[in-house]
N, C-alpha and C positions, 0 to 999 in steps of 0.2 A: 442597525440594518433591519430591513423589513423584507420578509419573504412572502410572496403571494401564493397561497396554497389553493390548488384547484379543488373545487368541491364537486365530486362525482365527475360526470362527463358533460356537464352543461356549461362549463367555462365560467362559473361564478367564482368570486375570489374572497378569501378572508385574509386579513392582515395579521402577521405574526411578528412580534418584536423579538429579535434575537441578539441585539447588542445595544449599547448605549447610544448609538447614532440616532439622529432624528429620522422619523419614518419617511420612506420614499413616497413621492406624491402619487402615484398611481400607475405603475406598469401593470397591465392586465395580462394574465396568463390565459391565452386563448387556445382552443383546439388547433387552430391553424398554425400558431407559433410552435406548439409542441410537435405537430406533425413535421413541420419544416426543419426543426432543429434536432429531432430524434434520428440522427444519422450515426453511422459507424465512426468511431474516432478513438485515439489513444487516451490512456489514463494519465500520461505524463508523469510516471514515477521516475522517468529520466528523459533527457533530450540530448541527442537523437534517441528515439525509442529502440527497444531491443531488436525489433524486426530489421533494423538497419545494420546490425552487427555483421561483420564479414569474416569468412573463413581464413582470409589472408592474415588476420591478426591472430598470433599464436603465442606459445610459451615464451619465445625469445622477446617478443614485444612486451609481454607482461613483466618478465624479469627486468627489462630495461626500465619500466615504469617504477618498479619497486626500488631499483638502484638509485633512480633520480630522487625518490622520496628519502632514501637513506642519506644521500648526499645533502639534501636540504635540511636534515636534522642537525647538521653541524653549524648552520648559519644562526644569526641572532634571532632569538625567539623559538628556534627549533621547529620540528614538525608538529602539526596539529594532532590532537588525539584521533585515534582510529574509531571506526564503527566496524563491528564484526557480525556477520550473518553466518549461522551454521545450519545447513540443511540436513534434516534427518528424513529420509524418503519413505520409511516403512509405515505401513498401516495394516491393522488386522483385518479390516473389512473395507469393501469398496463403496464409496459414496458416489452415486450415479452422476451427480452434477459436477464432480470435481475435475478441474483442468490443471491441477498441480502435477509436478513430477513426483511420482510415487511408485512404491513396490508393495503390492498386496501379498502378505504372507502371515501365517500364524507361527512360523518357525523363528522364534526369537533368537535362536543361536546364530542367525545370519548377521545379527548386529555386531558380533565380535570382529569379523573381518572388516566391516565398515569402519569401526572405531580404530582398528589398526591403520587403515588408510588415512583416516582423518588426522591421526597423530603424525603420520609421515608428511601430510600436506602442511600441517602446522610447522613442522621442522623445516620444510622448504622455505617458508616465509621468514622464520627467524634467522636462517642462513643468509638472507639478503638484508633484513631490517635490523638484525640484532635482537637480543632478548630485552624485554622490559618496555616495549612501546606502550604508551598510555592508551587505554580504551575507555571511551566515554559512553558507548552504546553497544550492547550485545543482545542479539536476538536469535532464538532458536525457532526455526520454522520447519514445515514439512509439506506432505506427509504428516505424521503424528510424532513429534518429539517425545511424547510420553509413552510411545511404544517401547522406549528404552527402560530398562529396570533402574531402580534407585542406584545400584552399584555402577551401572553403565553411565548414568548421568553424572555421577560423582567422578568417574574416570575422565569424561570429556571436560568437565569444568576444571579438574586438576591439571589436565594438559594445557588448557588455555591460560590458567593462572601461572603456570611455570613459564610459559612463552611470552605472555603479555602482562601488563600491570593494569588491573581493573581500577580505574580512578575512583576516588571517593565520590559518592553521589551519582555514579554511573547508572544509566537506565538499562536494566537487565531484565529482559522479558522472554517469555516462552509461550508458544501456542499449546493449548491443552485440549485434548479430546475428553470431554466430561465422562465418557464411558470407561476411561482408562485410569482414573485417579480417585482417591478418597482423601479424607482429612489427613491421614498419615503421610500420604504421598505429597500432598501440598506442603506439609510441614517440612518434608525433606527438601523440596524445591526452595523453600525459604532458607533452610540451613545452608544451601549451596550459594546463596546470595541473590537469587532471583527476587525482584521486587515488583514485577508487573506480570499479570497473567492475561491471556487472551483465550476466552472460551469459544469454541466453535459450536454455535447453537443452530443457526440457519432458520429454524421455524419450530414453534412449539405444537403446531397442529398435528395430531396423530396421522391423519390421512396423508398430509404432505410428507411427513417423516417416512412413512411406508413407501411412498412413491419414489423417494430418492435414496431409500435403503440406509437411513440413519435415524434410528429410533432411540430417543433419550427423553426422559420425562422432565417437566418443569421442576418437579420436586427435587430431582437429582441435581439440577443446575443451581437451584435455590440453596440447597445444602452446601454445595461447594462454594458458592458466593459467601455464605455465612462463615465458612471455615477460613476463606481467604481474608476476610476482615479480622477475624479473631487472631489470625497469624501475623497480621500487620503488613500485608501487601499494600504498597502505596496506591496501586491502581489496578482495576480489572476492566477488561474490554469484552464485549459480546459481539460476535460476528453474526449478522443476519443476511439473508438473501431474499429478494423479492422477484417474482416472475417464475417461481418453481411450479412443477406440475401439481394440479389439484388445489393450488393456492387461489384464494379469492380475496377481494378487498375486505370482506367481513372477517375471514380467518386471520389475515395479516393484521387487521386492526386489533384483534384479541392478543396476538403475539406481541405487538408493539406495547399494548397496555401491560401485559404480564412482564415483559422485559423491563419496562420503565419502573414498575413497582419493585423490581429487584435492585434498582439503583446502581448499576455498574457505572464507574466513572466515565467510561467511553463506550460508544456504540459505533460499529461500522455496518452500514447497510448497503450491500452490493447488489447490483443488477445481475440476474442470471443471464448469461449469454449462451444460447443453445447452438453449439457448433459441433454437431456429431461427426462431421466430416474431418474435423481436426482432433477431437478428443473421443477416443473409443468408448469410455465408460458412459458417455451421454447417449450412446445408441440404445441403451436400455431404458431410456426415458420415453414414455408415450407422448409424442409431439402433440397429439390431439388433446392431451390433458393440460397443456400449457395455457395459461391465461391469455385472452386476447389482448391486443396492444392497448385498447382503451382501458381495460382493467389494470394493466400494468402501470400506465400513467397515473391512474387513480391511486394505486397502491403507494407509489412513491410520494405523491402529493399528500395523501393522508398520513403516511408514516412521518414525513417531515413535520406536519402539523401536530401529530400525536406526540412526538418526542419533545418538540419545542413547548407544547402545552404542558408537558410534565416537567418542565424546568431545564431541559437540555439546550445548549447553545449549538447552533448549526455552524460547524467549522467550515464546511465546503464539500462539494461532491457527495461523498458517502459517509462523512464523519460527523459525529455528535459528541459533545462532552458536557459534563456538569460544570457550572460556572467556576467552581473551585479547583478544577483539574488544571494541570500545567498546560495542556493543549489549548484549553479555552483562554487561559491567561496569555499564551503566546499569540493567539489570534487577535485578542484585544490590543496587545502591545506591538503588533507588527513584527513579531519574531517567529512566525510560522515558517517551517521549511518542509520540503518534500523529498523523499528518497524512495528506494525500491520497496519499502514497507508502507508507503503512504505518507500522510501528514505526520510531522515530527516536530518536537521542540528543539532537536539537536541542530546546531549550525552545520553548514556544509562541511563535510570532512571526507577523507578517503575511507572507502569501504572495502574490507577484505571479505570475500565470499568463500566459505569453506564447504566442501561437500559436493556431491553430484549435482549438476545443473546450476549451482550458485552463480550469481552475478556479482561482480565487484566493480569498484570505481577507484582508480588510483591516478592522481594527477589529472591530466586531460585525456584519460583513456577509460574505456569500459571493457570488461572481459566476462566471458561465461565459461564455466567448466563443462566437461563432457556430460551428456545427458543420460548415458547408460552406465550401470555399475561396471560392466566389463571394460569399457573405455577408461573410466575413472581409475579403476584398480590398476590397469595396465600402465597408465602414465605415472602414478605415484610410486608404483613398485619399481619403475625404471629411474626414479629420482627426478622426474620431470613434472613441472606444473601441468595440471590437467586441463589447461585452457585450450578450447577448440575454436573459439571465435571471439570477436570483440571489435573495438573501433578506437582509432586515434582521432580525437576531435580536431577539426579545423578551427581557425579563428572565427569563421562564420557560424560554426556550430556553437562555439562558446558564447558568441554574441546572442544568438537566438535562444540558447538555454537560459541565459540571464533574463531575457525578456519574458519567456514563457513561465519561468519560475516566479518572477515578480507578479505576473498575472494570477497564477495558481495559488500563491501563498499570501500575497499582500492585497491583491485586488486593485492595486494601483501601480502604474508604471510612470515614473518620472523620467522624462527624456534626458535631462541633464546628467543624471547619474549614469545612464547607459552611455551617453556621449563621452563623458570623462573617462569611464573605465575602458571603453573600446575604441575611442578616437574616431567617431563617426558623426555625421550630421543625421540625426534620427529621422527627421521628416523626409530628407532626401533618400536615405537608405531604405526606408520602409514606406515609400510613397504609395506603392501598390497595396500594401497591407492596410494603411490608413484609409485608403479609398474603399477597400473591402469591408472595413469596420463600419462604414456608414450605414449599411443595412442593419447591422446589429444595434447601432445607435438608434436608428429609427424604430427598432423593436423594443427599445428601453433597456437593453442589456449593458451598454457602456455609455459613458459621456466622454467625448473627445474634447479636451481642454487645449488651450494654446501650447502648454508645455507638459501635458500629462494625459494618460488614459485612466479613467476611473471606472471600475466595474460597479454597476449598480446592485442594489439588493436583489433584484430579479436576475441580474447577470450571474450572481453566485450560483443560482439554480442551474445555469447552463455554462459554467465556467470553462468546460472543455471546448465548447464552441468558440469562445473568445480566444483561447490559447491556440486553437487549430489554425487560426488566421496567420500566425507567425511561424508555422511549421513548413519549412522550405520543402522538405521531402514529401509531405502530404499534399501540398499544393501542386507539386510536379507529378505526383502519382495519385490519380483519383480512385485507384482500386483499394478500397478500404475494408473489404469484407473480413480481413484478418483481425480487425479490431471489434470489440464489443460495441453495442449501441449505447448512446449517451443516456437514454432513458430505458 
């Protein structure tokens, strides 16, 4: 595959080889194309997206979905392994850019009540599913999971291991605030079975760090990366954000170089979405200090060029990986998947979301827990699942989910596979969408073949735009301000 990287704001192009595919003949990234396609749109960690969840879906619906899974475990082949997400909402300090569900506190004793509730929620699940369900993927997110003490992390992992069976070779990851750990704490995480770490870095520039209230040195992160390697962690990820206040193309270029020199196996580069009307912490950001749109486009383009130039493979959207990492291998081999944590090597499977605001997927349903601690505690203390909204997917939802995920993960959609799985005539069912794709084809983003849609190298750069064509809800509702911008 070949990505065309925009040089500055003049619209000149450099070719970047990212896979073993032959180079694309010349799709040109122009300012006009970037302006036209830089619209608000979903990230498609699910379809339908979470904004489509409804309050009518509640604890009874979720319990029924769990029971159906439990019944399926008795058939030939049994139930597939689970993925588990554990949300730890606490943080010691507020990062102004953050849009996550969090509780800012320096009172670490508050964690005890939360862990009590987590254990009750785990028990609610084993009461429906039984003990010992296999788990192939486990992720701790937040907030800051490393807000918990070593003893508290041991307590959570102990509860999970008593309830579930962590399969050999399972991907077990945790988000780490570099300011809250040292070599000894990382060693403890390794002893608990975590094999992947994700460091929240965002930017190494001191002025940017001060503007977003998250100060941590490059030396601190470098030391932790060295410790992670010495301790045998299989993979480390670094999260970065472009479009932050006081950030410039030049400052981000330095951060890209410094991160690439640290050689994390994976890098996630997210676009900052300034939505102060929705996320109160962002009201502390000086909007006048945000980079202009042209600079933001340049930052993304140069960051892609920089990471690829340092030997990383462009996975898609905001993910990069070293060629030897499992994520890069999955991309090359067509085994890439996407879930609520982003791109993944794990096959589609049921996801149990534990903790306040967590999202789960069981069978043909999505569910989300209560977003406040008070509501969450009240539910589990009553012996009820803390689910407050969700969605039961229709046949049309399942069909379009398959289409969108094929585009997002494989970059190629074979009509016959969709037709056989969903008993439709693809061209007839999606006639309007195929017609809408013509403009993207004219822009060099896709190639519409007689029996397939192929995303081009340039199309990966705008993969969300391609997927959005098949989003029934988005096409019917043109109000997209609730989503982040593509660039």
